[in-house]
C-alpha positions as CSV (number, residue, x, y, z in Angstrom):
1,M,-29.0,-15.2,-39.5
2,T,-30.9,-11.9,-39.8
3,E,-29.9,-8.6,-38.2
4,I,-33.0,-8.8,-36.1
5,I,-31.9,-12.1,-34.6
6,E,-28.4,-10.9,-34.2
7,Q,-29.7,-7.9,-32.3
8,A,-31.8,-10.1,-30.0
9,V,-28.7,-12.2,-29.2
10,R,-26.7,-9.0,-28.4
11,D,-29.5,-7.9,-26.1
12,I,-29.4,-11.3,-24.4
13,L,-25.6,-11.2,-23.9
14,T,-25.9,-7.7,-22.4
15,A,-28.6,-8.8,-20.0
16,C,-27.1,-12.1,-18.8
17,T,-24.3,-14.7,-19.3
18,P,-25.8,-17.6,-21.2
19,R,-23.8,-20.7,-22.0
20,K,-25.7,-21.3,-25.2
21,V,-28.4,-19.6,-27.4
22,I,-30.3,-21.9,-29.8
23,L,-32.5,-20.6,-32.6
24,Y,-35.3,-23.1,-33.1
25,A,-38.1,-21.4,-35.0
26,E,-38.6,-18.6,-37.4
27,K,-41.9,-17.4,-38.8
28,R,-41.8,-15.5,-42.1
29,T,-44.4,-13.9,-44.4
30,M,-45.2,-15.9,-47.5
31,A,-45.0,-13.0,-49.9
32,T,-41.8,-11.3,-48.8
33,D,-40.1,-13.8,-46.6
34,K,-39.8,-11.1,-44.0
35,L,-39.2,-12.3,-40.4
36,K,-42.4,-12.0,-38.4
37,A,-41.4,-13.9,-35.2
38,F,-38.8,-16.3,-33.9
39,S,-38.0,-18.5,-30.9
40,L,-34.8,-18.8,-28.9
41,C,-33.7,-21.2,-26.2
42,V,-31.3,-19.7,-23.6
43,I,-29.2,-22.1,-21.5
44,L,-27.8,-20.5,-18.3
45,P,-25.3,-21.6,-15.6
46,D,-26.8,-23.8,-12.9
47,D,-26.7,-21.0,-10.3
48,A,-29.0,-18.7,-12.3
49,D,-32.7,-18.3,-11.7
50,A,-34.1,-19.3,-15.1
51,R,-37.6,-17.9,-14.4
52,A,-36.3,-14.5,-13.3
53,V,-33.9,-14.3,-16.2
54,R,-36.6,-15.1,-18.6
55,T,-38.8,-12.2,-17.4
56,H,-35.7,-9.9,-17.5
57,L,-34.8,-11.0,-21.0
58,H,-38.3,-10.3,-22.4
59,L,-37.8,-6.7,-21.2
60,A,-34.2,-6.5,-22.4
61,I,-34.8,-7.6,-26.0
62,T,-35.3,-4.6,-28.1
63,V,-36.3,-6.0,-31.5
64,D,-39.6,-5.1,-33.1
65,V,-40.9,-8.7,-33.7
66,P,-42.3,-11.2,-31.2
67,V,-39.6,-13.4,-29.6
68,S,-40.5,-16.6,-27.8
69,L,-38.0,-17.6,-25.1
70,S,-37.3,-21.0,-23.5
71,V,-34.9,-20.6,-20.7
72,Y,-33.2,-23.4,-18.8
73,T,-30.2,-23.9,-16.5
74,I,-27.5,-26.4,-17.7
75,G,-28.8,-29.0,-15.2
76,E,-32.4,-28.6,-16.3
77,W,-31.3,-28.8,-19.9
78,D,-29.2,-31.9,-19.5
79,D,-32.0,-33.7,-17.6
80,L,-34.6,-32.7,-20.2
81,I,-32.7,-33.6,-23.3
82,S,-32.1,-37.1,-22.0
83,D,-35.9,-37.6,-22.4
84,K,-36.3,-37.8,-26.2
85,T,-40.0,-36.9,-25.9
86,S,-39.3,-33.5,-24.1
87,Y,-39.7,-30.1,-25.7
88,A,-36.0,-29.4,-24.8
89,A,-34.9,-32.6,-26.7
90,W,-36.9,-31.4,-29.7
91,I,-35.2,-28.0,-29.5
92,A,-31.8,-29.7,-29.3
93,R,-32.6,-31.8,-32.4
94,K,-34.2,-29.1,-34.6
95,G,-32.5,-26.0,-33.4
96,R,-29.3,-24.3,-34.4
97,V,-26.8,-23.1,-31.8
98,I,-26.1,-19.4,-32.7
99,Y,-24.1,-18.6,-29.5
100,D,-21.9,-21.0,-27.6
101,Q,-19.8,-19.6,-24.7
102,T,-17.6,-22.8,-24.8
103,A,-16.9,-22.6,-28.5
């Protein structure tokens, strides 16, 4: 994991208390393999307001590359991953957990 992604995770952990953070996409330049953008999924406790936290996280992340965020509560996540055709289920299959509060 690159320093840029690690910094984004540190920013997220400062801004909220996620249960999990999943890295599910990285875009890199062909010539230099330099990171150009990446996507994270943040799973929050059920009592969190995922929409409000998502907005707050976009402002809190300090890295210089674009970051796409998908933010769900545990309940939303559990419901969505049970549908194998959902975007969340795809993230669960293809992504890599890079922070797990329960681990």
